C-alpha positions in Angstrom: 27.1 -7.1 45.9 25.5 -3.8 45.0 27.9 -3.3 42.2 27.1 -6.7 40.7 23.4 -6.1 41.0 23.8 -2.6 39.5 25.9 -4.0 36.6 23.4 -6.8 36.0 20.5 -4.3 35.9 22.5 -2.1 33.5 23.3 -5.0 31.2 19.7 -6.1 31.3 18.5 -2.7 30.3 21.0 -2.6 27.4 19.9 -6.0 26.2 16.2 -5.1 26.4 16.6 -1.8 24.5 18.9 -3.2 21.8 16.4 -5.9 20.8 13.9 -5.1 18.0 14.0 -2.6 15.2 15.2 0.9 15.7 13.0 3.9 15.2 14.5 4.5 11.8 13.8 0.8 10.8 10.2 1.1 12.1 9.7 4.3 10.0 11.1 2.6 6.9 8.7 -0.4 7.4 5.8 1.9 7.9 6.7 3.9 4.7 7.0 0.6 2.8 3.6 -0.5 4.0 2.0 2.9 3.0 3.7 2.7 -0.4 2.3 -0.9 -0.9 -1.2 0.2 0.0 -1.0 3.2 -2.3 0.3 1.0 -5.2 -2.6 -1.5 -4.6 -5.2 1.3 -4.5 -3.7 2.9 -7.7 -3.8 -0.5 -9.5 -7.4 -1.1 -8.4 -8.4 2.4 -9.6 -6.6 1.8 -13.0 -8.4 -1.5 -13.4 -11.7 0.0 -12.6 -11.1 2.8 -15.1 -10.0 0.3 -17.8 -13.1 -1.8 -17.2 -15.3 1.3 -17.4 -13.6 2.4 -20.7 -14.0 -1.1 -22.1 -17.7 -1.1 -21.2 -18.1 2.3 -22.8 -16.4 1.2 -25.9 -18.5 -1.9 -26.1 -21.7 0.1 -25.9 -22.7 1.0 -29.5 -24.2 4.5 -30.0 -27.2 3.8 -32.3 -28.0 7.5 -32.7 -24.9 8.1 -34.8 -25.5 5.2 -37.1 -27.4 5.8 -40.4 -30.9 4.5 -40.6 -30.8 1.3 -42.7 -34.5 1.5 -43.4 -34.3 4.9 -45.2 -33.3 3.5 -48.6 
């Protein structure tokens, strides 16, 4: 009876530890998550820089324009 109980306990431990992702798989998932976050942050930063550049280009520098009243 002890052998059966010991065997059942051992099999149960194996089943419990074999379920779920391995440490390597968890590390890969975490790396993929971090890569996604970085890519999103980089895209947001690039969009902000593009919007700032577009706003700067839309602003006309009137000091560099010739005076039209000086004829």
